[in-house]
mmCIF file of the N, C-alpha and C atoms, coordinates in Angstrom:
data_MODEL
# 
_entry.id   MODEL 
# 
loop_
_atom_site.group_PDB 
_atom_site.id 
_atom_site.type_symbol 
_atom_site.label_atom_id 
_atom_site.label_alt_id 
_atom_site.label_comp_id 
_atom_site.label_asym_id 
_atom_site.label_entity_id 
_atom_site.label_seq_id 
_atom_site.pdbx_PDB_ins_code 
_atom_site.Cartn_x 
_atom_site.Cartn_y 
_atom_site.Cartn_z 
_atom_site.occupancy 
_atom_site.B_iso_or_equiv 
_atom_site.pdbx_formal_charge 
_atom_site.auth_seq_id 
_atom_site.auth_comp_id 
_atom_site.auth_asym_id 
_atom_site.auth_atom_id 
_atom_site.pdbx_PDB_model_num 
ATOM 1   N N  . MET A 1 1  ? 0.728   -1.105 -0.110  1.00 0.00 ? 1  MET A N  1 
ATOM 2   C CA . MET A 1 1  ? -0.150  -0.046 0.063   1.00 0.00 ? 1  MET A CA 1 
ATOM 3   C C  . MET A 1 1  ? 0.905   1.181  0.047   1.00 0.00 ? 1  MET A C  1 
ATOM 4   N N  . ASP A 1 2  ? 0.476   2.274  -0.710  1.00 0.00 ? 2  ASP A N  1 
ATOM 5   C CA . ASP A 1 2  ? 1.370   3.297  -0.819  1.00 0.00 ? 2  ASP A CA 1 
ATOM 6   C C  . ASP A 1 2  ? 1.347   4.252  0.423   1.00 0.00 ? 2  ASP A C  1 
ATOM 7   N N  . LYS A 1 3  ? 2.509   4.778  0.796   1.00 0.00 ? 3  LYS A N  1 
ATOM 8   C CA . LYS A 1 3  ? 2.539   5.745  1.873   1.00 0.00 ? 3  LYS A CA 1 
ATOM 9   C C  . LYS A 1 3  ? 1.581   6.852  1.825   1.00 0.00 ? 3  LYS A C  1 
ATOM 10  N N  . TYR A 1 4  ? 1.520   7.423  0.591   1.00 0.00 ? 4  TYR A N  1 
ATOM 11  C CA . TYR A 1 4  ? 0.724   8.665  0.612   1.00 0.00 ? 4  TYR A CA 1 
ATOM 12  C C  . TYR A 1 4  ? -0.943  8.404  0.972   1.00 0.00 ? 4  TYR A C  1 
ATOM 13  N N  . LEU A 1 5  ? -1.336  7.115  0.842   1.00 0.00 ? 5  LEU A N  1 
ATOM 14  C CA . LEU A 1 5  ? -2.701  6.781  1.298   1.00 0.00 ? 5  LEU A CA 1 
ATOM 15  C C  . LEU A 1 5  ? -2.742  6.897  2.866   1.00 0.00 ? 5  LEU A C  1 
ATOM 16  N N  . TYR A 1 6  ? -1.745  6.395  3.502   1.00 0.00 ? 6  TYR A N  1 
ATOM 17  C CA . TYR A 1 6  ? -1.787  6.711  5.119   1.00 0.00 ? 6  TYR A CA 1 
ATOM 18  C C  . TYR A 1 6  ? -1.681  8.071  5.436   1.00 0.00 ? 6  TYR A C  1 
ATOM 19  N N  . ALA A 1 7  ? -0.789  8.889  4.623   1.00 0.00 ? 7  ALA A N  1 
ATOM 20  C CA . ALA A 1 7  ? -0.873  10.362 4.953   1.00 0.00 ? 7  ALA A CA 1 
ATOM 21  C C  . ALA A 1 7  ? -2.099  10.981 4.587   1.00 0.00 ? 7  ALA A C  1 
ATOM 22  N N  . LEU A 1 8  ? -2.673  10.638 3.641   1.00 0.00 ? 8  LEU A N  1 
ATOM 23  C CA . LEU A 1 8  ? -4.014  11.179 3.268   1.00 0.00 ? 8  LEU A CA 1 
ATOM 24  C C  . LEU A 1 8  ? -5.045  10.783 4.384   1.00 0.00 ? 8  LEU A C  1 
ATOM 25  N N  . ALA A 1 9  ? -5.075  9.700  4.811   1.00 0.00 ? 9  ALA A N  1 
ATOM 26  C CA . ALA A 1 9  ? -5.995  9.182  5.845   1.00 0.00 ? 9  ALA A CA 1 
ATOM 27  C C  . ALA A 1 9  ? -5.808  9.809  7.115   1.00 0.00 ? 9  ALA A C  1 
ATOM 28  N N  . ALA A 1 10 ? -4.528  10.104 7.408   1.00 0.00 ? 10 ALA A N  1 
ATOM 29  C CA . ALA A 1 10 ? -4.243  10.837 8.742   1.00 0.00 ? 10 ALA A CA 1 
ATOM 30  C C  . ALA A 1 10 ? -4.611  12.319 8.611   1.00 0.00 ? 10 ALA A C  1 
ATOM 31  N N  . GLN A 1 11 ? -4.346  12.895 7.560   1.00 0.00 ? 11 GLN A N  1 
ATOM 32  C CA . GLN A 1 11 ? -4.813  14.174 7.379   1.00 0.00 ? 11 GLN A CA 1 
ATOM 33  C C  . GLN A 1 11 ? -6.319  14.374 7.394   1.00 0.00 ? 11 GLN A C  1 
ATOM 34  N N  . GLU A 1 12 ? -6.951  13.466 6.852   1.00 0.00 ? 12 GLU A N  1 
ATOM 35  C CA . GLU A 1 12 ? -8.454  13.291 6.828   1.00 0.00 ? 12 GLU A CA 1 
ATOM 36  C C  . GLU A 1 12 ? -8.951  13.188 8.205   1.00 0.00 ? 12 GLU A C  1 
ATOM 37  N N  . PHE A 1 13 ? -8.291  12.364 9.092   1.00 0.00 ? 13 PHE A N  1 
ATOM 38  C CA . PHE A 1 13 ? -8.627  12.078 10.537  1.00 0.00 ? 13 PHE A CA 1 
ATOM 39  C C  . PHE A 1 13 ? -8.450  13.355 11.240  1.00 0.00 ? 13 PHE A C  1 
ATOM 40  N N  . ASP A 1 14 ? -7.441  14.084 11.089  1.00 0.00 ? 14 ASP A N  1 
ATOM 41  C CA . ASP A 1 14 ? -7.247  15.472 11.815  1.00 0.00 ? 14 ASP A CA 1 
ATOM 42  C C  . ASP A 1 14 ? -8.051  16.513 11.388  1.00 0.00 ? 14 ASP A C  1 
ATOM 43  N N  . THR A 1 15 ? -8.973  16.423 10.461  1.00 0.00 ? 15 THR A N  1 
ATOM 44  C CA . THR A 1 15 ? -9.853  17.478 10.068  1.00 0.00 ? 15 THR A CA 1 
ATOM 45  C C  . THR A 1 15 ? -11.200 17.026 10.275  1.00 0.00 ? 15 THR A C  1 
ATOM 46  N N  . THR A 1 16 ? -12.181 17.778 9.938   1.00 0.00 ? 16 THR A N  1 
ATOM 47  C CA . THR A 1 16 ? -13.648 17.563 10.287  1.00 0.00 ? 16 THR A CA 1 
ATOM 48  C C  . THR A 1 16 ? -14.204 16.552 9.215   1.00 0.00 ? 16 THR A C  1 
ATOM 49  N N  . GLU A 1 17 ? -13.294 16.236 8.375   1.00 0.00 ? 17 GLU A N  1 
ATOM 50  C CA . GLU A 1 17 ? -13.818 15.302 7.132   1.00 0.00 ? 17 GLU A CA 1 
ATOM 51  C C  . GLU A 1 17 ? -13.662 14.011 7.320   1.00 0.00 ? 17 GLU A C  1 
ATOM 52  N N  . SER A 1 18 ? -13.394 13.641 8.689   1.00 0.00 ? 18 SER A N  1 
ATOM 53  C CA . SER A 1 18 ? -13.222 12.094 8.968   1.00 0.00 ? 18 SER A CA 1 
ATOM 54  C C  . SER A 1 18 ? -14.598 11.433 9.032   1.00 0.00 ? 18 SER A C  1 
ATOM 55  N N  . ASP A 1 19 ? -14.541 10.033 8.599   1.00 0.00 ? 19 ASP A N  1 
ATOM 56  C CA . ASP A 1 19 ? -15.536 9.358  8.581   1.00 0.00 ? 19 ASP A CA 1 
ATOM 57  C C  . ASP A 1 19 ? -16.086 8.930  9.939   1.00 0.00 ? 19 ASP A C  1 
ATOM 58  N N  . GLN A 1 20 ? -17.030 9.508  10.432  1.00 0.00 ? 20 GLN A N  1 
ATOM 59  C CA . GLN A 1 20 ? -17.518 9.326  11.940  1.00 0.00 ? 20 GLN A CA 1 
ATOM 60  C C  . GLN A 1 20 ? -17.881 7.697  12.176  1.00 0.00 ? 20 GLN A C  1 
ATOM 61  N N  . ASP A 1 21 ? -18.386 7.027  11.186  1.00 0.00 ? 21 ASP A N  1 
ATOM 62  C CA . ASP A 1 21 ? -18.648 5.741  11.557  1.00 0.00 ? 21 ASP A CA 1 
ATOM 63  C C  . ASP A 1 21 ? -17.422 4.826  11.538  1.00 0.00 ? 21 ASP A C  1 
ATOM 64  N N  . LEU A 1 22 ? -16.496 5.192  10.633  1.00 0.00 ? 22 LEU A N  1 
ATOM 65  C CA . LEU A 1 22 ? -15.263 4.287  10.705  1.00 0.00 ? 22 LEU A CA 1 
ATOM 66  C C  . LEU A 1 22 ? -14.507 4.772  11.958  1.00 0.00 ? 22 LEU A C  1 
ATOM 67  N N  . TYR A 1 23 ? -14.413 5.939  12.610  1.00 0.00 ? 23 TYR A N  1 
ATOM 68  C CA . TYR A 1 23 ? -13.981 6.204  13.755  1.00 0.00 ? 23 TYR A CA 1 
ATOM 69  C C  . TYR A 1 23 ? -14.666 5.661  14.851  1.00 0.00 ? 23 TYR A C  1 
ATOM 70  N N  . LEU A 1 24 ? -15.979 5.517  14.823  1.00 0.00 ? 24 LEU A N  1 
ATOM 71  C CA . LEU A 1 24 ? -16.739 4.810  16.035  1.00 0.00 ? 24 LEU A CA 1 
ATOM 72  C C  . LEU A 1 24 ? -16.220 3.317  15.976  1.00 0.00 ? 24 LEU A C  1 
ATOM 73  N N  . LYS A 1 25 ? -16.217 2.899  14.861  1.00 0.00 ? 25 LYS A N  1 
ATOM 74  C CA . LYS A 1 25 ? -15.786 1.393  14.832  1.00 0.00 ? 25 LYS A CA 1 
ATOM 75  C C  . LYS A 1 25 ? -14.491 1.154  15.334  1.00 0.00 ? 25 LYS A C  1 
ATOM 76  N N  . SER A 1 26 ? -13.599 2.101  15.022  1.00 0.00 ? 26 SER A N  1 
ATOM 77  C CA . SER A 1 26 ? -12.017 2.001  15.451  1.00 0.00 ? 26 SER A CA 1 
ATOM 78  C C  . SER A 1 26 ? -12.085 2.290  17.053  1.00 0.00 ? 26 SER A C  1 
ATOM 79  N N  . LEU A 1 27 ? -12.888 3.131  17.490  1.00 0.00 ? 27 LEU A N  1 
ATOM 80  C CA . LEU A 1 27 ? -12.820 3.197  18.792  1.00 0.00 ? 27 LEU A CA 1 
ATOM 81  C C  . LEU A 1 27 ? -13.533 2.072  19.811  1.00 0.00 ? 27 LEU A C  1 
ATOM 82  N N  . VAL A 1 28 ? -14.342 1.415  19.137  1.00 0.00 ? 28 VAL A N  1 
ATOM 83  C CA . VAL A 1 28 ? -14.893 0.215  19.782  1.00 0.00 ? 28 VAL A CA 1 
ATOM 84  C C  . VAL A 1 28 ? -13.736 -0.927 19.654  1.00 0.00 ? 28 VAL A C  1 
ATOM 85  N N  . GLU A 1 29 ? -13.169 -1.062 18.698  1.00 0.00 ? 29 GLU A N  1 
ATOM 86  C CA . GLU A 1 29 ? -11.962 -1.983 18.407  1.00 0.00 ? 29 GLU A CA 1 
ATOM 87  C C  . GLU A 1 29 ? -10.861 -1.843 19.337  1.00 0.00 ? 29 GLU A C  1 
ATOM 88  N N  . SER A 1 30 ? -10.705 -0.548 19.714  1.00 0.00 ? 30 SER A N  1 
ATOM 89  C CA . SER A 1 30 ? -9.500  -0.147 20.472  1.00 0.00 ? 30 SER A CA 1 
ATOM 90  C C  . SER A 1 30 ? -9.925  -0.102 21.998  1.00 0.00 ? 30 SER A C  1 
ATOM 91  N N  . ASP A 1 31 ? -11.002 -0.476 22.190  1.00 0.00 ? 31 ASP A N  1 
ATOM 92  C CA . ASP A 1 31 ? -11.486 -0.636 23.752  1.00 0.00 ? 31 ASP A CA 1 
ATOM 93  C C  . ASP A 1 31 ? -11.436 0.753  24.220  1.00 0.00 ? 31 ASP A C  1 
ATOM 94  N N  . GLY A 1 32 ? -11.815 1.820  23.508  1.00 0.00 ? 32 GLY A N  1 
ATOM 95  C CA . GLY A 1 32 ? -11.919 3.220  23.942  1.00 0.00 ? 32 GLY A CA 1 
ATOM 96  C C  . GLY A 1 32 ? -10.664 3.975  23.978  1.00 0.00 ? 32 GLY A C  1 
ATOM 97  N N  . ASP A 1 33 ? -9.492  3.358  23.544  1.00 0.00 ? 33 ASP A N  1 
ATOM 98  C CA . ASP A 1 33 ? -8.124  4.263  23.685  1.00 0.00 ? 33 ASP A CA 1 
ATOM 99  C C  . ASP A 1 33 ? -8.182  5.011  22.353  1.00 0.00 ? 33 ASP A C  1 
ATOM 100 N N  . ALA A 1 34 ? -8.175  6.147  22.680  1.00 0.00 ? 34 ALA A N  1 
ATOM 101 C CA . ALA A 1 34 ? -8.333  7.173  21.519  1.00 0.00 ? 34 ALA A CA 1 
ATOM 102 C C  . ALA A 1 34 ? -7.037  7.168  20.588  1.00 0.00 ? 34 ALA A C  1 
ATOM 103 N N  . GLU A 1 35 ? -5.969  6.898  20.960  1.00 0.00 ? 35 GLU A N  1 
ATOM 104 C CA . GLU A 1 35 ? -4.761  6.885  20.124  1.00 0.00 ? 35 GLU A CA 1 
ATOM 105 C C  . GLU A 1 35 ? -4.714  5.684  19.259  1.00 0.00 ? 35 GLU A C  1 
ATOM 106 N N  . LYS A 1 36 ? -4.975  4.557  19.956  1.00 0.00 ? 36 LYS A N  1 
ATOM 107 C CA . LYS A 1 36 ? -5.303  3.259  19.054  1.00 0.00 ? 36 LYS A CA 1 
ATOM 108 C C  . LYS A 1 36 ? -6.357  3.477  18.124  1.00 0.00 ? 36 LYS A C  1 
ATOM 109 N N  . ALA A 1 37 ? -7.302  4.095  18.427  1.00 0.00 ? 37 ALA A N  1 
ATOM 110 C CA . ALA A 1 37 ? -8.501  4.283  17.532  1.00 0.00 ? 37 ALA A CA 1 
ATOM 111 C C  . ALA A 1 37 ? -7.903  5.093  16.397  1.00 0.00 ? 37 ALA A C  1 
ATOM 112 N N  . ARG A 1 38 ? -7.183  6.101  16.618  1.00 0.00 ? 38 ARG A N  1 
ATOM 113 C CA . ARG A 1 38 ? -6.631  6.810  15.461  1.00 0.00 ? 38 ARG A CA 1 
ATOM 114 C C  . ARG A 1 38 ? -5.986  5.942  14.585  1.00 0.00 ? 38 ARG A C  1 
ATOM 115 N N  . LEU A 1 39 ? -5.072  5.174  15.023  1.00 0.00 ? 39 LEU A N  1 
ATOM 116 C CA . LEU A 1 39 ? -4.333  4.222  14.170  1.00 0.00 ? 39 LEU A CA 1 
ATOM 117 C C  . LEU A 1 39 ? -5.207  3.413  13.354  1.00 0.00 ? 39 LEU A C  1 
ATOM 118 N N  . TYR A 1 40 ? -6.156  2.704  14.150  1.00 0.00 ? 40 TYR A N  1 
ATOM 119 C CA . TYR A 1 40 ? -7.126  1.878  13.606  1.00 0.00 ? 40 TYR A CA 1 
ATOM 120 C C  . TYR A 1 40 ? -7.726  2.562  12.323  1.00 0.00 ? 40 TYR A C  1 
ATOM 121 N N  . TYR A 1 41 ? -8.090  3.856  12.700  1.00 0.00 ? 41 TYR A N  1 
ATOM 122 C CA . TYR A 1 41 ? -8.838  4.608  11.575  1.00 0.00 ? 41 TYR A CA 1 
ATOM 123 C C  . TYR A 1 41 ? -8.061  4.725  10.349  1.00 0.00 ? 41 TYR A C  1 
ATOM 124 N N  . ILE A 1 42 ? -6.818  5.085  10.605  1.00 0.00 ? 42 ILE A N  1 
ATOM 125 C CA . ILE A 1 42 ? -5.745  5.375  9.620   1.00 0.00 ? 42 ILE A CA 1 
ATOM 126 C C  . ILE A 1 42 ? -5.626  4.207  8.617   1.00 0.00 ? 42 ILE A C  1 
ATOM 127 N N  . ARG A 1 43 ? -5.422  3.147  9.415   1.00 0.00 ? 43 ARG A N  1 
ATOM 128 C CA . ARG A 1 43 ? -5.244  1.965  8.502   1.00 0.00 ? 43 ARG A CA 1 
ATOM 129 C C  . ARG A 1 43 ? -6.440  1.487  7.908   1.00 0.00 ? 43 ARG A C  1 
ATOM 130 N N  . GLY A 1 44 ? -7.597  1.477  8.419   1.00 0.00 ? 44 GLY A N  1 
ATOM 131 C CA . GLY A 1 44 ? -8.924  1.138  7.725   1.00 0.00 ? 44 GLY A CA 1 
ATOM 132 C C  . GLY A 1 44 ? -9.128  2.018  6.625   1.00 0.00 ? 44 GLY A C  1 
ATOM 133 N N  . ARG A 1 45 ? -8.981  3.449  6.809   1.00 0.00 ? 45 ARG A N  1 
ATOM 134 C CA . ARG A 1 45 ? -9.365  4.440  5.762   1.00 0.00 ? 45 ARG A CA 1 
ATOM 135 C C  . ARG A 1 45 ? -8.195  4.304  4.721   1.00 0.00 ? 45 ARG A C  1 
ATOM 136 N N  . ALA A 1 46 ? -7.013  4.083  5.049   1.00 0.00 ? 46 ALA A N  1 
ATOM 137 C CA . ALA A 1 46 ? -6.124  3.734  3.895   1.00 0.00 ? 46 ALA A CA 1 
ATOM 138 C C  . ALA A 1 46 ? -6.572  2.578  3.162   1.00 0.00 ? 46 ALA A C  1 
ATOM 139 N N  . LYS A 1 47 ? -7.006  1.544  3.650   1.00 0.00 ? 47 LYS A N  1 
ATOM 140 C CA . LYS A 1 47 ? -7.347  0.515  2.855   1.00 0.00 ? 47 LYS A CA 1 
ATOM 141 C C  . LYS A 1 47 ? -8.604  0.722  1.894   1.00 0.00 ? 47 LYS A C  1 
ATOM 142 N N  . GLU A 1 48 ? -9.610  1.646  2.410   1.00 0.00 ? 48 GLU A N  1 
ATOM 143 C CA . GLU A 1 48 ? -10.693 2.020  1.557   1.00 0.00 ? 48 GLU A CA 1 
ATOM 144 C C  . GLU A 1 48 ? -10.245 2.927  0.452   1.00 0.00 ? 48 GLU A C  1 
ATOM 145 N N  . LEU A 1 49 ? -9.344  3.865  0.768   1.00 0.00 ? 49 LEU A N  1 
ATOM 146 C CA . LEU A 1 49 ? -8.656  4.596  -0.196  1.00 0.00 ? 49 LEU A CA 1 
ATOM 147 C C  . LEU A 1 49 ? -8.061  3.891  -1.308  1.00 0.00 ? 49 LEU A C  1 
ATOM 148 N N  . GLU A 1 50 ? -7.402  2.643  -0.964  1.00 0.00 ? 50 GLU A N  1 
ATOM 149 C CA . GLU A 1 50 ? -6.490  1.920  -1.881  1.00 0.00 ? 50 GLU A CA 1 
ATOM 150 C C  . GLU A 1 50 ? -7.526  1.352  -2.991  1.00 0.00 ? 50 GLU A C  1 
ATOM 151 N N  . LYS A 1 51 ? -8.732  0.865  -2.344  1.00 0.00 ? 51 LYS A N  1 
ATOM 152 C CA . LYS A 1 51 ? -9.813  0.272  -3.239  1.00 0.00 ? 51 LYS A CA 1 
ATOM 153 C C  . LYS A 1 51 ? -10.274 1.327  -4.285  1.00 0.00 ? 51 LYS A C  1 
ATOM 154 N N  . VAL A 1 52 ? -10.456 2.604  -3.813  1.00 0.00 ? 52 VAL A N  1 
ATOM 155 C CA . VAL A 1 52 ? -10.915 3.631  -4.610  1.00 0.00 ? 52 VAL A CA 1 
ATOM 156 C C  . VAL A 1 52 ? -9.897  3.977  -5.637  1.00 0.00 ? 52 VAL A C  1 
ATOM 157 N N  . ASP A 1 53 ? -8.548  3.900  -5.266  1.00 0.00 ? 53 ASP A N  1 
ATOM 158 C CA . ASP A 1 53 ? -7.349  4.495  -6.062  1.00 0.00 ? 53 ASP A CA 1 
ATOM 159 C C  . ASP A 1 53 ? -6.954  3.329  -7.107  1.00 0.00 ? 53 ASP A C  1 
ATOM 160 N N  . SER A 1 54 ? -7.144  2.143  -6.780  1.00 0.00 ? 54 SER A N  1 
ATOM 161 C CA . SER A 1 54 ? -6.727  0.962  -7.728  1.00 0.00 ? 54 SER A CA 1 
ATOM 162 C C  . SER A 1 54 ? -7.008  0.874  -9.107  1.00 0.00 ? 54 SER A C  1 
ATOM 163 N N  . PRO A 1 55 ? -8.429  1.242  -9.406  1.00 0.00 ? 55 PRO A N  1 
ATOM 164 C CA . PRO A 1 55 ? -8.746  1.481  -10.878 1.00 0.00 ? 55 PRO A CA 1 
ATOM 165 C C  . PRO A 1 55 ? -8.000  2.482  -11.641 1.00 0.00 ? 55 PRO A C  1 
ATOM 166 N N  . GLN A 1 56 ? -7.659  3.449  -11.047 1.00 0.00 ? 56 GLN A N  1 
ATOM 167 C CA . GLN A 1 56 ? -6.881  4.526  -11.592 1.00 0.00 ? 56 GLN A CA 1 
ATOM 168 C C  . GLN A 1 56 ? -5.522  4.242  -11.754 1.00 0.00 ? 56 GLN A C  1 
ATOM 169 N N  . GLN A 1 57 ? -4.984  3.601  -10.944 1.00 0.00 ? 57 GLN A N  1 
ATOM 170 C CA . GLN A 1 57 ? -3.539  3.042  -10.949 1.00 0.00 ? 57 GLN A CA 1 
ATOM 171 C C  . GLN A 1 57 ? -3.470  2.067  -12.186 1.00 0.00 ? 57 GLN A C  1 
ATOM 172 N N  . SER A 1 58 ? -4.428  1.166  -12.197 1.00 0.00 ? 58 SER A N  1 
ATOM 173 C CA . SER A 1 58 ? -4.292  0.106  -13.290 1.00 0.00 ? 58 SER A CA 1 
ATOM 174 C C  . SER A 1 58 ? -4.522  0.744  -14.593 1.00 0.00 ? 58 SER A C  1 
ATOM 175 N N  . ALA A 1 59 ? -5.419  1.740  -14.645 1.00 0.00 ? 59 ALA A N  1 
ATOM 176 C CA . ALA A 1 59 ? -5.450  2.340  -15.952 1.00 0.00 ? 59 ALA A CA 1 
ATOM 177 C C  . ALA A 1 59 ? -4.188  3.190  -16.505 1.00 0.00 ? 59 ALA A C  1 
ATOM 178 N N  . PHE A 1 60 ? -3.443  3.670  -15.449 1.00 0.00 ? 60 PHE A N  1 
ATOM 179 C CA . PHE A 1 60 ? -2.382  4.432  -15.853 1.00 0.00 ? 60 PHE A CA 1 
ATOM 180 C C  . PHE A 1 60 ? -1.208  3.415  -16.243 1.00 0.00 ? 60 PHE A C  1 
ATOM 181 N N  . SER A 1 61 ? -1.266  2.406  -15.603 1.00 0.00 ? 61 SER A N  1 
ATOM 182 C CA . SER A 1 61 ? -0.178  1.234  -15.746 1.00 0.00 ? 61 SER A CA 1 
ATOM 183 C C  . SER A 1 61 ? -0.371  0.733  -17.232 1.00 0.00 ? 61 SER A C  1 
ATOM 184 N N  . THR A 1 62 ? -1.450  0.820  -17.901 1.00 0.00 ? 62 THR A N  1 
ATOM 185 C CA . THR A 1 62 ? -1.678  0.277  -19.167 1.00 0.00 ? 62 THR A CA 1 
ATOM 186 C C  . THR A 1 62 ? -1.377  1.117  -20.218 1.00 0.00 ? 62 THR A C  1 
ATOM 187 N N  . GLU A 1 63 ? -1.142  2.389  -19.791 1.00 0.00 ? 63 GLU A N  1 
ATOM 188 C CA . GLU A 1 63 ? -0.869  3.487  -20.782 1.00 0.00 ? 63 GLU A CA 1 
ATOM 189 C C  . GLU A 1 63 ? 0.532   3.268  -21.316 1.00 0.00 ? 63 GLU A C  1 
ATOM 190 N N  . LYS A 1 64 ? 0.853   3.631  -22.585 1.00 0.00 ? 64 LYS A N  1 
ATOM 191 C CA . LYS A 1 64 ? 2.300   3.640  -23.129 1.00 0.00 ? 64 LYS A CA 1 
ATOM 192 C C  . LYS A 1 64 ? 2.681   4.949  -23.443 1.00 0.00 ? 64 LYS A C  1 
# 
């Protein structure tokens, strides 16, 4: 997974644009530990962004 996806997810977390449902899930999975929840959020969101970004990357990789 590209590092920029993690950076993008972290930036998103630190703004009001974060996915509140994903944050709630992350908070539950971390047993209420806010710092761990942040890390879980970033990991989960980066995976989501990778899925969205993958079609674009494959389209560019086929261009000559």
